[in-house]
N, C-alpha and C positions, 0 to 999 in steps of 0.2 A: 093591342100590340102597337108600340111607339116607333114608328119607323124612322122617325128623326133622332133616335138615340145615336149620338157620335161618339167615336174615342180614337182621338188623334194627339199625338205628342209630337211636337217639333224641337228641334235643337239649336241653339246658337253658341257661338265661341264665347268663352268666358272674358277674352281679351278683346275681343271685337274684329273687325275687317279693316283691309285697306285696299286702295287701287293699286294694281301693279301694271306698270307701263312696259315692263320688259318681258312679262310672261308671253309665251306662245303655245298654241295648241301643239300637243307632242305625247308620245307615250302610246300604250296599247290601247287606251279608250280616246283618243284624241278625235275631236270632231272636226275633220279638215278634209280638204280636196287636195290631194297631192299634186294633181295636174294644174289645179288653180287655186293656190294657197290664200289669194286675196278673197275667196268667196266663203271662208270659213269665219269662224267668230274671230274678232279682232281685239288687241288692247285697246283701253285698258281692261283688265279683269279684277272681280272682286273675290279677294281669297281671305282666307283666316290669317291673323297675324302670326308670325313665327313663335312668338311668346305665349301664345295661347297653351294653356294647360289641359284643358278639358271644356265640355260642352254642357250647356243648362237646357234641362228639359222644360218645356210649359206647354200649355194647351191653348194653342191660337183661337180655337173656337169659343174659348171663354169671352172672348172679347168680340161680341157681336158685330161690331161696325168697322172691323178691321178690314174688310174688302173696299169700303168706303174711304178709309184712310189712305189705302194704297193707290186708289183711284184719283186721290187729291195730292199725292207724293209728287212736288216738282222734279222734274226729269234731270236734274243737276247731279254731280257727283256729290256733292255735299250732303243734300236732301236723301239720297238713295242710301248714301253710306249711313246715314242716321237711321233709316228705317230698318237697314239690314242690322245694325247694332243692337236695336230692339227686338227683332224679329227672327233674324238669320237669313239664310239664303232662301231664294224662291223654291229651287229644286235641291237635289243631291248634288247637282253641279252641270253646268250647260256642256263642259268638256274637260278632258283631262288636260293638265298644263304642265310646261317646264318652264322654271324661271331661277335665275341666280339666287333669289332669297332662299329657295329650297334646294341648295347644291353644296357640295363640300368636296375637298381635295381628296383624290382616291385613297390617301394614308391616313385620312381622319374620320374613318367611318364610326368611330364612338364618341366623337366630338361635333354632333350634328348641329347646325345653328338654329335649330327649333325644338320646341319643347312637347308638341302634342304628336299622336299617333296616328293622325288622320291623314295619311299619305300613303301611296302604294306604287309597287315597282320600282325599278332601279335602273338607270339608263346612263351609259357613258357617252358623253358628248365630245366633240371636236377639241374642246378647250382643256381636256384631260381632267375633267370634274365629273363627278357622280350626282345626277339629278333624280330626285325622287319625285314622282308625279303626285300633283294635288289637283283636286277638281275646284273649278272657280266658275264664275258667270260674267259675261261682257256687259259694259255698260250699254251697248246697243240691245242686247237681250233684255235688261231691265226696262229700257226706255219703250220698248216696243210693247212690252207686256203691261206696262203703267198706261201707255196710251190707248192700247185695246180695251182695258178695263174702263179707263175714264171716259172714252167715248161711249162705250156701252151703256155706263151708268148715266151719262148725260141724256140719252134719250129716254132710258127709264124713267128717270126724274121727270121728264117733260111729259112722258106719258102718263105717270102716276097722277101727275097734276091736271092732265087733260088739256096740257099748253098747246092747242093747235097752232097757234101763231109761230112758236119756235119749231115746231115738227115740220112746218113748210119749208124750214131752211134744210131739211135732212130729206123728207121724202119728196120725190120728182115724178110728176105725171106729163108725159108728152102731149102735143095738142091732140093727136088722134086717140089717146087713152088706150093703147093696145099693150102697154107695158107700165110697169111701176118700178123706179129705181131709187137709188139713195147717195148722198154724198155726207161723209162725216169728217169732221174738223174740230180744231178747238173752238171752244166757246167765243173766245175772242174775234176768231176769225168768223165765224156764223153771225154774230153781231154785226158785221158789216153789210149784211144782206137781207132783204125782205123774203127771199125765197130761193130754193134749190136751183130753180131755172137760172136765176141771176148767176149762181155759182158756176153752173155749167158755161154759161156764156164766157164767163171770165178765164175758166179753164181753157175754152176754145182760143181765147186770144193770149194763151201762154202765160198767164198769171201764175206765180210759183207760191205755192204754200203747202203744207203737208195736209195731205187728205185723203180719204179712200172713198172710191166710187165703185158703183156696182149695180147690178140688175135684181131686184126681189122676185118679180115674177112676170111673164109674157103671156098673151094670147096667142103666140105662134107655137108655143109648147104645149098647148091644151092642159095647160098647168092647173090643178084642182083649187090650189091656193088662190091664183088669180082670180077666179070665178067668185071667190067670197069677196074681194074686194070692190068697193064703190067706186067710181071714177071720181078723182078730185080727194077723196077721202085719205087723211093722213094718219089718223089713230091706229086702224087695224093693219095696216102695213107697217107702222114704227113697232106695233106688238110683234109682228112677225120676225122683223129686223133683230129685236132683242131676242127673240126665242131663238134665231138662229145663231148669233153671235155667242149666247150661253152655250147651246148645245155643241158647239164646236170646241169650245174650252173643255166642256166636261168630257168630250171624248178626248181630248188632247192630254189633259191632266185629270186622271182617272179617280173617282171615289167608288169604292167597292162594298158590297155588302159582306159583312162578316158575322159569324156567330161567338159570342163570349158568355162565360158562366158568370152568373151572379153569385152574391154572397150566400145563397141557398142552393149553389151548384146547378142551377137551371139556366138554359141555352137561353139567351136573349138576343135579337137581331140588333146589329151596329152598322152604322155607315163610317168608313174609315178611308179618308183622303189619303193619296201617296205622297203628298208634299204640300207645302205651304200653298202654292198656286192653287191646287186642287181643293185646299180648304177653303180659300177665298171664294173660288168660284162655286162651291157648295152653298156658302153663305149667301151668293148673289141669286143662285137658284132658289132658296127658300124664301127670300124677298119677292122675286119675281111671280112666284105663285102665292103670296100671299100669307106664307105661313109664318114668315117674319116681317114685320112692319116698323117703316124706319120714317122719321120725319126731322127737318132741320131745325135747330132752335131760332126762334124768331129774335133773338138778341145777337148771339154770338156767330149764327149761320152754321155752325157744326152740326152732324148727324147724331141722332139718338136713336137706339132702340125703343120703340114705344109698343111693344106687342102687348106687354101687360100693363100699360098705362091707360088712363081714361082717354076717351076719344078726342076730348077737346085739349089734349096736352099741346102747349106751343113752346114752352122754354124749360132749359134746364133750371133746378131749383136753385143752383148757385148763381146763374145769371140772374135768374128772377130776384133773388136776395141783393146783389149788388146794384140792381136796378132800383129797388126800392130804397137802399142807403144812399144811393145817388140822388134820387128825386127829394129825399128828404133833406139833404144837405142844401140842395138847390133851394128849397123851401125857406130852411134856415137863413141862407144867405141873403134871400130876397126879403125876409123879415127884418134884416138888419139895417136895410139901406133906408 
């Protein structure tokens, strides 16, 4: 029985997406706090373009490095939009939205300014127009999900390479060794420090940069996991950190077992993610347990799925060919001098 069998189809708008600065959380399924509106999702929101005519289905899990591509997506509106146009939204929608782009005068219900049917509800607003709800995702939501994935992948890669020097910038042991903590930040930030201890000192001096800090385990709580750690070690605590962060997202974005009939009408087990985020965290889960193996190309630096490749694989074939051609041309030029 192959418990790795997956079945997952996701959909993307055929005319792409846009950032809407006027959209606001509203409607029956709005994710908002009426008493404190500023605490809910804020614009801009990623929404299907009104000229979308339909949605294209594809299988994200057929692209094994998708979670790594997501982790390396720059958190700019331009780069996030490019990712969304290629792969769709991350979920079915962070919140229901009301926006002028999806509204019309009350007497023009048969002439709506959009072409697709991925809208729901009908709400009359104070401006006398009718608004139909549409689900979208905020820029902040995308940035937070990218950051969480990027920082987790960063620790996992260092752990995979047994890069203790880099992991010392993440894992923190106090002088009395009675607990172990961590600090996560962008690689560019961590490169300016030699250890997590130095980072904590700067945080105490109120230096500001995006980071997450926390405690992994402590002797004060008679934690079973803490007893497994050797004081000063960074490898096992880093593994536990990756484990904890992946488990959190697997719980938040579920992948569930399902039974499907094969061509012979026999039942077979499948894993089915609930959305694109769940699919990417499933990919990461399989990488973390070693069911899928990844390496960076030594030439271009991009990730490759090497699960079925020879152990000494080091570069993409296209990169290797280009390097050979470049070397040959350099040799030819050298011979002409």
